[in-house]
PyMOL commands that place a pseudoatom at each C-alpha (Angstrom):
pseudoatom trace, name=CA, resn=MET, resi=1, chain=A, elem=C, hetatm=0, pos=[-36.236, 13.359, -49.186]
pseudoatom trace, name=CA, resn=ASN, resi=2, chain=A, elem=C, hetatm=0, pos=[-39.679, 12.193, -48.185]
pseudoatom trace, name=CA, resn=LEU, resi=3, chain=A, elem=C, hetatm=0, pos=[-40.858, 14.627, -45.504]
pseudoatom trace, name=CA, resn=ASN, resi=4, chain=A, elem=C, hetatm=0, pos=[-42.750, 11.810, -43.790]
pseudoatom trace, name=CA, resn=ARG, resi=5, chain=A, elem=C, hetatm=0, pos=[-39.471, 9.908, -43.378]
pseudoatom trace, name=CA, resn=PRO, resi=6, chain=A, elem=C, hetatm=0, pos=[-36.875, 12.370, -42.096]
pseudoatom trace, name=CA, resn=ASP, resi=7, chain=A, elem=C, hetatm=0, pos=[-33.305, 11.232, -41.556]
pseudoatom trace, name=CA, resn=ALA, resi=8, chain=A, elem=C, hetatm=0, pos=[-33.530, 12.092, -37.859]
pseudoatom trace, name=CA, resn=PHE, resi=9, chain=A, elem=C, hetatm=0, pos=[-36.182, 13.078, -35.341]
pseudoatom trace, name=CA, resn=LEU, resi=10, chain=A, elem=C, hetatm=0, pos=[-36.848, 12.977, -31.605]
pseudoatom trace, name=CA, resn=TRP, resi=11, chain=A, elem=C, hetatm=0, pos=[-39.293, 10.405, -30.259]
pseudoatom trace, name=CA, resn=TRP, resi=12, chain=A, elem=C, hetatm=0, pos=[-40.698, 11.226, -26.804]
pseudoatom trace, name=CA, resn=ILE, resi=13, chain=A, elem=C, hetatm=0, pos=[-42.709, 8.377, -25.254]
pseudoatom trace, name=CA, resn=ASP, resi=14, chain=A, elem=C, hetatm=0, pos=[-44.717, 9.116, -22.122]
pseudoatom trace, name=CA, resn=ALA, resi=15, chain=A, elem=C, hetatm=0, pos=[-43.570, 7.135, -19.052]
pseudoatom trace, name=CA, resn=VAL, resi=16, chain=A, elem=C, hetatm=0, pos=[-40.684, 5.674, -21.102]
pseudoatom trace, name=CA, resn=GLY, resi=17, chain=A, elem=C, hetatm=0, pos=[-38.221, 8.334, -22.290]
pseudoatom trace, name=CA, resn=GLY, resi=18, chain=A, elem=C, hetatm=0, pos=[-36.803, 10.168, -25.257]
pseudoatom trace, name=CA, resn=TYR, resi=19, chain=A, elem=C, hetatm=0, pos=[-34.905, 8.715, -28.208]
pseudoatom trace, name=CA, resn=LEU, resi=20, chain=A, elem=C, hetatm=0, pos=[-32.867, 10.099, -31.051]
pseudoatom trace, name=CA, resn=THR, resi=21, chain=A, elem=C, hetatm=0, pos=[-34.472, 8.235, -33.951]
pseudoatom trace, name=CA, resn=LEU, resi=22, chain=A, elem=C, hetatm=0, pos=[-32.546, 7.683, -37.188]
pseudoatom trace, name=CA, resn=THR, resi=23, chain=A, elem=C, hetatm=0, pos=[-33.779, 6.208, -40.467]
pseudoatom trace, name=CA, resn=LYS, resi=24, chain=A, elem=C, hetatm=0, pos=[-30.498, 6.403, -42.382]
pseudoatom trace, name=CA, resn=GLY, resi=25, chain=A, elem=C, hetatm=0, pos=[-28.745, 3.272, -43.582]
pseudoatom trace, name=CA, resn=ARG, resi=26, chain=A, elem=C, hetatm=0, pos=[-25.368, 4.648, -42.475]
pseudoatom trace, name=CA, resn=VAL, resi=27, chain=A, elem=C, hetatm=0, pos=[-24.916, 6.197, -39.022]
pseudoatom trace, name=CA, resn=GLN, resi=28, chain=A, elem=C, hetatm=0, pos=[-21.706, 7.827, -37.824]
pseudoatom trace, name=CA, resn=ILE, resi=29, chain=A, elem=C, hetatm=0, pos=[-20.801, 7.719, -34.112]
pseudoatom trace, name=CA, resn=GLY, resi=30, chain=A, elem=C, hetatm=0, pos=[-18.193, 9.866, -32.377]
pseudoatom trace, name=CA, resn=ASN, resi=31, chain=A, elem=C, hetatm=0, pos=[-17.573, 12.601, -29.844]
pseudoatom trace, name=CA, resn=ALA, resi=32, chain=A, elem=C, hetatm=0, pos=[-19.817, 15.594, -29.421]
pseudoatom trace, name=CA, resn=GLY, resi=33, chain=A, elem=C, hetatm=0, pos=[-17.201, 17.924, -30.896]
pseudoatom trace, name=CA, resn=ASN, resi=34, chain=A, elem=C, hetatm=0, pos=[-17.695, 16.626, -34.443]
pseudoatom trace, name=CA, resn=ARG, resi=35, chain=A, elem=C, hetatm=0, pos=[-20.840, 18.114, -35.980]
pseudoatom trace, name=CA, resn=ARG, resi=36, chain=A, elem=C, hetatm=0, pos=[-20.791, 15.456, -38.701]
pseudoatom trace, name=CA, resn=ASN, resi=37, chain=A, elem=C, hetatm=0, pos=[-21.643, 12.662, -36.259]
pseudoatom trace, name=CA, resn=ASP, resi=38, chain=A, elem=C, hetatm=0, pos=[-25.210, 11.363, -36.340]
pseudoatom trace, name=CA, resn=VAL, resi=39, chain=A, elem=C, hetatm=0, pos=[-24.767, 10.044, -32.782]
pseudoatom trace, name=CA, resn=ALA, resi=40, chain=A, elem=C, hetatm=0, pos=[-22.641, 12.502, -30.795]
pseudoatom trace, name=CA, resn=ILE, resi=41, chain=A, elem=C, hetatm=0, pos=[-21.782, 11.119, -27.356]
pseudoatom trace, name=CA, resn=MET, resi=42, chain=A, elem=C, hetatm=0, pos=[-20.342, 13.278, -24.600]
pseudoatom trace, name=CA, resn=GLY, resi=43, chain=A, elem=C, hetatm=0, pos=[-17.318, 11.142, -23.793]
pseudoatom trace, name=CA, resn=ASP, resi=44, chain=A, elem=C, hetatm=0, pos=[-13.714, 10.286, -24.675]
pseudoatom trace, name=CA, resn=LEU, resi=45, chain=A, elem=C, hetatm=0, pos=[-14.325, 9.132, -28.245]
pseudoatom trace, name=CA, resn=SER, resi=46, chain=A, elem=C, hetatm=0, pos=[-12.498, 9.766, -31.473]
pseudoatom trace, name=CA, resn=SER, resi=47, chain=A, elem=C, hetatm=0, pos=[-13.901, 12.383, -33.788]
pseudoatom trace, name=CA, resn=GLN, resi=48, chain=A, elem=C, hetatm=0, pos=[-15.218, 9.619, -36.052]
pseudoatom trace, name=CA, resn=HIS, resi=49, chain=A, elem=C, hetatm=0, pos=[-15.098, 6.543, -33.830]
pseudoatom trace, name=CA, resn=ALA, resi=50, chain=A, elem=C, hetatm=0, pos=[-17.393, 4.055, -35.585]
pseudoatom trace, name=CA, resn=GLU, resi=51, chain=A, elem=C, hetatm=0, pos=[-20.137, 3.608, -38.145]
pseudoatom trace, name=CA, resn=LEU, resi=52, chain=A, elem=C, hetatm=0, pos=[-23.283, 1.489, -38.210]
pseudoatom trace, name=CA, resn=LEU, resi=53, chain=A, elem=C, hetatm=0, pos=[-24.337, 0.143, -41.594]
pseudoatom trace, name=CA, resn=SER, resi=54, chain=A, elem=C, hetatm=0, pos=[-27.665, -1.483, -42.399]
pseudoatom trace, name=CA, resn=GLU, resi=55, chain=A, elem=C, hetatm=0, pos=[-26.690, -4.422, -44.599]
pseudoatom trace, name=CA, resn=ALA, resi=56, chain=A, elem=C, hetatm=0, pos=[-28.423, -7.546, -45.908]
pseudoatom trace, name=CA, resn=GLN, resi=57, chain=A, elem=C, hetatm=0, pos=[-26.783, -9.651, -43.162]
pseudoatom trace, name=CA, resn=GLY, resi=58, chain=A, elem=C, hetatm=0, pos=[-27.869, -7.226, -40.433]
pseudoatom trace, name=CA, resn=THR, resi=59, chain=A, elem=C, hetatm=0, pos=[-26.416, -4.210, -38.649]
pseudoatom trace, name=CA, resn=VAL, resi=60, chain=A, elem=C, hetatm=0, pos=[-22.658, -3.991, -39.217]
pseudoatom trace, name=CA, resn=LEU, resi=61, chain=A, elem=C, hetatm=0, pos=[-20.400, -1.992, -36.907]
pseudoatom trace, name=CA, resn=ILE, resi=62, chain=A, elem=C, hetatm=0, pos=[-17.269, -0.594, -38.553]
pseudoatom trace, name=CA, resn=ALA, resi=63, chain=A, elem=C, hetatm=0, pos=[-14.696, 0.589, -36.010]
pseudoatom trace, name=CA, resn=HIS, resi=64, chain=A, elem=C, hetatm=0, pos=[-12.260, 3.426, -36.788]
pseudoatom trace, name=CA, resn=ALA, resi=65, chain=A, elem=C, hetatm=0, pos=[-10.823, 3.569, -33.262]
pseudoatom trace, name=CA, resn=GLU, resi=66, chain=A, elem=C, hetatm=0, pos=[-10.535, 1.343, -30.179]
pseudoatom trace, name=CA, resn=THR, resi=67, chain=A, elem=C, hetatm=0, pos=[-13.672, -0.821, -30.077]
pseudoatom trace, name=CA, resn=THR, resi=68, chain=A, elem=C, hetatm=0, pos=[-14.724, -4.147, -28.583]
pseudoatom trace, name=CA, resn=VAL, resi=69, chain=A, elem=C, hetatm=0, pos=[-17.932, -6.164, -28.865]
pseudoatom trace, name=CA, resn=ASN, resi=70, chain=A, elem=C, hetatm=0, pos=[-18.495, -8.566, -25.959]
pseudoatom trace, name=CA, resn=ASP, resi=71, chain=A, elem=C, hetatm=0, pos=[-14.898, -7.807, -24.882]
pseudoatom trace, name=CA, resn=LYS, resi=72, chain=A, elem=C, hetatm=0, pos=[-13.455, -8.924, -28.245]
pseudoatom trace, name=CA, resn=PRO, resi=73, chain=A, elem=C, hetatm=0, pos=[-11.511, -6.286, -30.199]
pseudoatom trace, name=CA, resn=GLY, resi=74, chain=A, elem=C, hetatm=0, pos=[-11.927, -5.910, -33.924]
pseudoatom trace, name=CA, resn=SER, resi=75, chain=A, elem=C, hetatm=0, pos=[-12.616, -3.554, -36.791]
pseudoatom trace, name=CA, resn=SER, resi=76, chain=A, elem=C, hetatm=0, pos=[-15.845, -5.046, -38.178]
pseudoatom trace, name=CA, resn=PHE, resi=77, chain=A, elem=C, hetatm=0, pos=[-18.728, -6.773, -36.394]
pseudoatom trace, name=CA, resn=VAL, resi=78, chain=A, elem=C, hetatm=0, pos=[-22.189, -8.035, -37.329]
pseudoatom trace, name=CA, resn=LEU, resi=79, chain=A, elem=C, hetatm=0, pos=[-24.198, -7.082, -34.255]
pseudoatom trace, name=CA, resn=LYS, resi=80, chain=A, elem=C, hetatm=0, pos=[-26.676, -9.389, -32.538]
pseudoatom trace, name=CA, resn=ASN, resi=81, chain=A, elem=C, hetatm=0, pos=[-29.334, -8.743, -29.921]
pseudoatom trace, name=CA, resn=GLY, resi=82, chain=A, elem=C, hetatm=0, pos=[-27.756, -8.165, -26.518]
pseudoatom trace, name=CA, resn=ASP, resi=83, chain=A, elem=C, hetatm=0, pos=[-24.241, -7.406, -27.784]
pseudoatom trace, name=CA, resn=ARG, resi=84, chain=A, elem=C, hetatm=0, pos=[-22.250, -5.091, -25.528]
pseudoatom trace, name=CA, resn=VAL, resi=85, chain=A, elem=C, hetatm=0, pos=[-20.311, -2.527, -27.530]
pseudoatom trace, name=CA, resn=ARG, resi=86, chain=A, elem=C, hetatm=0, pos=[-17.461, -0.633, -25.894]
pseudoatom trace, name=CA, resn=LEU, resi=87, chain=A, elem=C, hetatm=0, pos=[-16.013, 2.435, -27.600]
pseudoatom trace, name=CA, resn=ARG, resi=88, chain=A, elem=C, hetatm=0, pos=[-13.088, 3.136, -25.266]
pseudoatom trace, name=CA, resn=ALA, resi=89, chain=A, elem=C, hetatm=0, pos=[-14.889, 3.922, -21.972]
pseudoatom trace, name=CA, resn=VAL, resi=90, chain=A, elem=C, hetatm=0, pos=[-18.318, 4.385, -23.573]
pseudoatom trace, name=CA, resn=GLU, resi=91, chain=A, elem=C, hetatm=0, pos=[-20.398, 1.216, -23.270]
pseudoatom trace, name=CA, resn=LEU, resi=92, chain=A, elem=C, hetatm=0, pos=[-23.609, 0.519, -25.165]
pseudoatom trace, name=CA, resn=VAL, resi=93, chain=A, elem=C, hetatm=0, pos=[-25.986, -2.414, -25.471]
pseudoatom trace, name=CA, resn=PHE, resi=94, chain=A, elem=C, hetatm=0, pos=[-27.425, -3.247, -28.881]
pseudoatom trace, name=CA, resn=HIS, resi=95, chain=A, elem=C, hetatm=0, pos=[-31.047, -4.406, -28.798]
pseudoatom trace, name=CA, resn=GLN, resi=96, chain=A, elem=C, hetatm=0, pos=[-32.557, -6.053, -31.891]
pseudoatom trace, name=CA, resn=PRO, resi=97, chain=A, elem=C, hetatm=0, pos=[-35.137, -8.528, -30.548]
pseudoatom trace, name=CA, resn=LEU, resi=98, chain=A, elem=C, hetatm=0, pos=[-36.605, -9.511, -33.931]
pseudoatom trace, name=CA, resn=ALA, resi=99, chain=A, elem=C, hetatm=0, pos=[-34.204, -11.009, -36.454]
pseudoatom trace, name=CA, resn=TRP, resi=100, chain=A, elem=C, hetatm=0, pos=[-36.472, -10.130, -39.389]
pseudoatom trace, name=CA, resn=SER, resi=101, chain=A, elem=C, hetatm=0, pos=[-36.707, -6.448, -38.415]
pseudoatom trace, name=CA, resn=ARG, resi=102, chain=A, elem=C, hetatm=0, pos=[-33.879, -3.992, -38.995]
pseudoatom trace, name=CA, resn=THR, resi=103, chain=A, elem=C, hetatm=0, pos=[-35.127, -1.740, -36.220]
pseudoatom trace, name=CA, resn=ALA, resi=104, chain=A, elem=C, hetatm=0, pos=[-32.709, -1.663, -33.286]
pseudoatom trace, name=CA, resn=ARG, resi=105, chain=A, elem=C, hetatm=0, pos=[-32.120, 0.330, -30.117]
pseudoatom trace, name=CA, resn=LEU, resi=106, chain=A, elem=C, hetatm=0, pos=[-28.820, 1.505, -28.643]
pseudoatom trace, name=CA, resn=GLU, resi=107, chain=A, elem=C, hetatm=0, pos=[-28.771, 1.927, -24.869]
pseudoatom trace, name=CA, resn=ILE, resi=108, chain=A, elem=C, hetatm=0, pos=[-25.865, 3.685, -23.151]
pseudoatom trace, name=CA, resn=VAL, resi=109, chain=A, elem=C, hetatm=0, pos=[-25.023, 1.765, -19.969]
pseudoatom trace, name=CA, resn=SER, resi=110, chain=A, elem=C, hetatm=0, pos=[-21.883, 3.665, -18.953]
pseudoatom trace, name=CA, resn=ARG, resi=111, chain=A, elem=C, hetatm=0, pos=[-21.982, 7.070, -17.258]
pseudoatom trace, name=CA, resn=HIS, resi=112, chain=A, elem=C, hetatm=0, pos=[-21.867, 8.900, -20.584]
pseudoatom trace, name=CA, resn=ARG, resi=113, chain=A, elem=C, hetatm=0, pos=[-24.782, 10.824, -22.035]
pseudoatom trace, name=CA, resn=LEU, resi=114, chain=A, elem=C, hetatm=0, pos=[-26.384, 11.921, -25.261]
pseudoatom trace, name=CA, resn=PRO, resi=115, chain=A, elem=C, hetatm=0, pos=[-27.384, 15.550, -25.856]
pseudoatom trace, name=CA, resn=LEU, resi=116, chain=A, elem=C, hetatm=0, pos=[-30.734, 16.712, -24.429]
pseudoatom trace, name=CA, resn=SER, resi=117, chain=A, elem=C, hetatm=0, pos=[-30.558, 13.903, -21.830]
pseudoatom trace, name=CA, resn=LEU, resi=118, chain=A, elem=C, hetatm=0, pos=[-31.948, 11.445, -24.381]
pseudoatom trace, name=CA, resn=ASP, resi=119, chain=A, elem=C, hetatm=0, pos=[-32.304, 7.866, -23.177]
pseudoatom trace, name=CA, resn=GLY, resi=120, chain=A, elem=C, hetatm=0, pos=[-30.965, 6.136, -26.267]
pseudoatom trace, name=CA, resn=VAL, resi=121, chain=A, elem=C, hetatm=0, pos=[-30.940, 5.830, -30.037]
pseudoatom trace, name=CA, resn=VAL, resi=122, chain=A, elem=C, hetatm=0, pos=[-33.503, 4.049, -32.190]
pseudoatom trace, name=CA, resn=LEU, resi=123, chain=A, elem=C, hetatm=0, pos=[-32.388, 2.845, -35.624]
pseudoatom trace, name=CA, resn=LEU, resi=124, chain=A, elem=C, hetatm=0, pos=[-35.822, 2.810, -37.218]
pseudoatom trace, name=CA, resn=GLY, resi=125, chain=A, elem=C, hetatm=0, pos=[-36.509, 0.354, -40.028]
pseudoatom trace, name=CA, resn=GLU, resi=126, chain=A, elem=C, hetatm=0, pos=[-39.797, -0.734, -41.573]
pseudoatom trace, name=CA, resn=THR, resi=127, chain=A, elem=C, hetatm=0, pos=[-41.424, -1.807, -38.290]
pseudoatom trace, name=CA, resn=CYS, resi=128, chain=A, elem=C, hetatm=0, pos=[-41.070, -0.822, -34.637]
pseudoatom trace, name=CA, resn=ILE, resi=129, chain=A, elem=C, hetatm=0, pos=[-42.981, -2.448, -31.764]
pseudoatom trace, name=CA, resn=LEU, resi=130, chain=A, elem=C, hetatm=0, pos=[-43.607, -0.844, -28.371]
pseudoatom trace, name=CA, resn=GLY, resi=131, chain=A, elem=C, hetatm=0, pos=[-44.896, -2.781, -25.386]
pseudoatom trace, name=CA, resn=ARG, resi=132, chain=A, elem=C, hetatm=0, pos=[-44.204, -5.215, -22.563]
pseudoatom trace, name=CA, resn=ARG, resi=133, chain=A, elem=C, hetatm=0, pos=[-43.586, -8.232, -24.784]
pseudoatom trace, name=CA, resn=ARG, resi=134, chain=A, elem=C, hetatm=0, pos=[-40.079, -9.631, -25.061]
pseudoatom trace, name=CA, resn=GLU, resi=135, chain=A, elem=C, hetatm=0, pos=[-39.981, -8.944, -28.805]
pseudoatom trace, name=CA, resn=ALA, resi=136, chain=A, elem=C, hetatm=0, pos=[-40.725, -5.215, -28.389]
pseudoatom trace, name=CA, resn=HIS, resi=137, chain=A, elem=C, hetatm=0, pos=[-38.066, -2.915, -29.821]
pseudoatom trace, name=CA, resn=ILE, resi=138, chain=A, elem=C, hetatm=0, pos=[-38.871, -0.293, -27.181]
pseudoatom trace, name=CA, resn=PRO, resi=139, chain=A, elem=C, hetatm=0, pos=[-40.053, -1.489, -23.739]
pseudoatom trace, name=CA, resn=ALA, resi=140, chain=A, elem=C, hetatm=0, pos=[-43.177, 0.422, -22.744]
pseudoatom trace, name=CA, resn=PRO, resi=141, chain=A, elem=C, hetatm=0, pos=[-45.889, 0.008, -20.087]
pseudoatom trace, name=CA, resn=CYS, resi=142, chain=A, elem=C, hetatm=0, pos=[-48.625, -0.950, -22.536]
pseudoatom trace, name=CA, resn=ASP, resi=143, chain=A, elem=C, hetatm=0, pos=[-50.174, -4.334, -23.221]
pseudoatom trace, name=CA, resn=GLY, resi=144, chain=A, elem=C, hetatm=0, pos=[-50.682, -3.427, -26.902]
pseudoatom trace, name=CA, resn=PRO, resi=145, chain=A, elem=C, hetatm=0, pos=[-48.640, -4.154, -28.757]
pseudoatom trace, name=CA, resn=VAL, resi=146, chain=A, elem=C, hetatm=0, pos=[-48.346, -0.758, -30.412]
pseudoatom trace, name=CA, resn=CYS, resi=147, chain=A, elem=C, hetatm=0, pos=[-46.704, -0.915, -33.825]
pseudoatom trace, name=CA, resn=VAL, resi=148, chain=A, elem=C, hetatm=0, pos=[-45.214, 1.733, -36.134]
pseudoatom trace, name=CA, resn=THR, resi=149, chain=A, elem=C, hetatm=0, pos=[-44.930, 0.550, -39.762]
pseudoatom trace, name=CA, resn=TRP, resi=150, chain=A, elem=C, hetatm=0, pos=[-43.616, 2.074, -42.986]
pseudoatom trace, name=CA, resn=HIS, resi=151, chain=A, elem=C, hetatm=0, pos=[-46.362, 1.636, -45.577]
pseudoatom trace, name=CA, resn=ARG, resi=152, chain=A, elem=C, hetatm=0, pos=[-47.042, 3.448, -48.861]
pseudoatom trace, name=CA, resn=ASP, resi=153, chain=A, elem=C, hetatm=0, pos=[-44.317, 6.049, -48.311]
pseudoatom trace, name=CA, resn=GLN, resi=154, chain=A, elem=C, hetatm=0, pos=[-45.474, 6.931, -44.814]
pseudoatom trace, name=CA, resn=TYR, resi=155, chain=A, elem=C, hetatm=0, pos=[-45.228, 5.729, -41.233]
pseudoatom trace, name=CA, resn=TRP, resi=156, chain=A, elem=C, hetatm=0, pos=[-48.471, 4.402, -39.776]
pseudoatom trace, name=CA, resn=LEU, resi=157, chain=A, elem=C, hetatm=0, pos=[-49.431, 3.660, -36.188]
pseudoatom trace, name=CA, resn=ARG, resi=158, chain=A, elem=C, hetatm=0, pos=[-51.424, 0.596, -35.182]
pseudoatom trace, name=CA, resn=GLY, resi=159, chain=A, elem=C, hetatm=0, pos=[-52.703, 0.069, -31.660]
pseudoatom trace, name=CA, resn=PRO, resi=160, chain=A, elem=C, hetatm=0, pos=[-55.645, -1.188, -29.603]
pseudoatom trace, name=CA, resn=GLY, resi=161, chain=A, elem=C, hetatm=0, pos=[-58.830, 0.869, -29.683]
pseudoatom trace, name=CA, resn=ASP, resi=162, chain=A, elem=C, hetatm=0, pos=[-59.158, 4.341, -31.134]
pseudoatom trace, name=CA, resn=LEU, resi=163, chain=A, elem=C, hetatm=0, pos=[-56.054, 6.401, -31.856]
pseudoatom trace, name=CA, resn=ALA, resi=164, chain=A, elem=C, hetatm=0, pos=[-55.905, 10.187, -31.674]
pseudoatom trace, name=CA, resn=ILE, resi=165, chain=A, elem=C, hetatm=0, pos=[-53.216, 11.426, -34.066]
pseudoatom trace, name=CA, resn=ASP, resi=166, chain=A, elem=C, hetatm=0, pos=[-52.757, 15.150, -34.580]
pseudoatom trace, name=CA, resn=ASP, resi=167, chain=A, elem=C, hetatm=0, pos=[-56.305, 15.902, -33.362]
pseudoatom trace, name=CA, resn=LYS, resi=168, chain=A, elem=C, hetatm=0, pos=[-57.933, 13.298, -35.614]
pseudoatom trace, name=CA, resn=VAL, resi=169, chain=A, elem=C, hetatm=0, pos=[-59.361, 9.995, -34.368]
pseudoatom trace, name=CA, resn=TYR, resi=170, chain=A, elem=C, hetatm=0, pos=[-58.651, 6.727, -36.212]
pseudoatom trace, name=CA, resn=PRO, resi=171, chain=A, elem=C, hetatm=0, pos=[-60.062, 3.250, -35.449]
pseudoatom trace, name=CA, resn=GLY, resi=172, chain=A, elem=C, hetatm=0, pos=[-56.846, 1.391, -34.604]
pseudoatom trace, name=CA, resn=TRP, resi=173, chain=A, elem=C, hetatm=0, pos=[-54.762, 2.450, -37.634]
pseudoatom trace, name=CA, resn=GLY, resi=174, chain=A, elem=C, hetatm=0, pos=[-53.673, 5.958, -38.614]
pseudoatom trace, name=CA, resn=PRO, resi=175, chain=A, elem=C, hetatm=0, pos=[-50.954, 7.929, -40.459]
pseudoatom trace, name=CA, resn=LEU, resi=176, chain=A, elem=C, hetatm=0, pos=[-47.997, 9.702, -38.871]
pseudoatom trace, name=CA, resn=THR, resi=177, chain=A, elem=C, hetatm=0, pos=[-46.023, 12.639, -40.241]
pseudoatom trace, name=CA, resn=GLY, resi=178, chain=A, elem=C, hetatm=0, pos=[-42.557, 13.928, -39.406]
pseudoatom trace, name=CA, resn=SER, resi=179, chain=A, elem=C, hetatm=0, pos=[-44.141, 15.885, -36.536]
pseudoatom trace, name=CA, resn=SER, resi=180, chain=A, elem=C, hetatm=0, pos=[-46.990, 14.027, -34.821]
pseudoatom trace, name=CA, resn=ARG, resi=181, chain=A, elem=C, hetatm=0, pos=[-48.667, 13.549, -31.450]
pseudoatom trace, name=CA, resn=ALA, resi=182, chain=A, elem=C, hetatm=0, pos=[-50.421, 10.212, -30.864]
pseudoatom trace, name=CA, resn=THR, resi=183, chain=A, elem=C, hetatm=0, pos=[-52.489, 9.077, -27.895]
pseudoatom trace, name=CA, resn=GLY, resi=184, chain=A, elem=C, hetatm=0, pos=[-54.643, 6.072, -27.071]
pseudoatom trace, name=CA, resn=SER, resi=185, chain=A, elem=C, hetatm=0, pos=[-55.613, 3.701, -24.302]
pseudoatom trace, name=CA, resn=TRP, resi=186, chain=A, elem=C, hetatm=0, pos=[-52.034, 2.341, -24.470]
pseudoatom trace, name=CA, resn=GLY, resi=187, chain=A, elem=C, hetatm=0, pos=[-50.382, 5.709, -23.709]
pseudoatom trace, name=CA, resn=ALA, resi=188, chain=A, elem=C, hetatm=0, pos=[-48.954, 8.550, -25.779]
pseudoatom trace, name=CA, resn=PHE, resi=189, chain=A, elem=C, hetatm=0, pos=[-45.927, 9.709, -27.730]
pseudoatom trace, name=CA, resn=ARG, resi=190, chain=A, elem=C, hetatm=0, pos=[-44.839, 12.544, -29.948]
pseudoatom trace, name=CA, resn=TRP, resi=191, chain=A, elem=C, hetatm=0, pos=[-42.419, 12.929, -32.805]
pseudoatom trace, name=CA, resn=GLU, resi=192, chain=A, elem=C, hetatm=0, pos=[-40.660, 16.204, -33.455]
pseudoatom trace, name=CA, resn=PRO, resi=193, chain=A, elem=C, hetatm=0, pos=[-37.912, 17.265, -35.849]
pseudoatom trace, name=CA, resn=ALA, resi=194, chain=A, elem=C, hetatm=0, pos=[-34.415, 16.990, -34.423]
pseudoatom trace, name=CA, resn=PRO, resi=195, chain=A, elem=C, hetatm=0, pos=[-32.920, 20.433, -33.702]
pseudoatom trace, name=CA, resn=ALA, resi=196, chain=A, elem=C, hetatm=0, pos=[-30.232, 21.667, -36.064]
pseudoatom trace, name=CA, resn=SER, resi=197, chain=A, elem=C, hetatm=0, pos=[-27.644, 21.300, -33.287]
pseudoatom trace, name=CA, resn=LEU, resi=198, chain=A, elem=C, hetatm=0, pos=[-28.063, 17.494, -33.458]
pseudoatom trace, name=CA, resn=LEU, resi=199, chain=A, elem=C, hetatm=0, pos=[-27.960, 17.185, -37.233]
pseudoatom trace, name=CA, resn=PRO, resi=200, chain=A, elem=C, hetatm=0, pos=[-24.847, 16.833, -39.401]
pseudoatom trace, name=CA, resn=PRO, resi=201, chain=A, elem=C, hetatm=0, pos=[-24.492, 19.757, -41.821]
pseudoatom trace, name=CA, resn=ARG, resi=202, chain=A, elem=C, hetatm=0, pos=[-25.913, 19.123, -45.265]
pseudoatom trace, name=CA, resn=PRO, resi=203, chain=A, elem=C, hetatm=0, pos=[-23.477, 19.105, -48.207]
pseudoatom trace, name=CA, resn=PRO, resi=204, chain=A, elem=C, hetatm=0, pos=[-23.624, 22.294, -50.304]
pseudoatom trace, name=CA, resn=VAL, resi=205, chain=A, elem=C, hetatm=0, pos=[-25.890, 22.259, -53.339]
pseudoatom trace, name=CA, resn=VAL, resi=206, chain=A, elem=C, hetatm=0, pos=[-23.894, 22.649, -56.548]
for i in range(1, 206): cmd.bond("trace and resi %d" % i, "trace and resi %d" % (i + 1))
show_as sticks, trace
zoom trace
């Protein structure tokens, strides 16, 4: 695994919130009692309720238990920006404002919660935009836009003016690692490894 592209990390954005951020192409969703879930929601869900797959046609939701998208039941859905996903009583909104970008954000709009009081889940692809613009993946109080991009086996940050990343200053474009703090005129965020309690157990090495 490339250490600069971990499967999961926490993304804390000042004045915005905290997100469980996943880079995997297959994400398992279910109740908090199943350690194998990538997204463990504290609510009345099945142990393995649904999966999200990153496919050529977009993000595909595979349902293993009672699920509706925009009030229509089914077992397989290609999700679109603004779709409302209901897993029994748990309701989420799927945000994918740019059709060409696989990055998406899941927002829980029911009373249910993620661990650590996180505000949502980011499915991080090759590009992620933060800012006030309608096409931003993550709404943020910055005129920016601020952009995170996967380039040459590493995530890079682009933003207006100088960027301070891990105590080094870069003129508008700098590298991120799996544990980084970035600040600029647009604001600040930090990445940190997800705690073991949020990660599915790794298969044994044979």
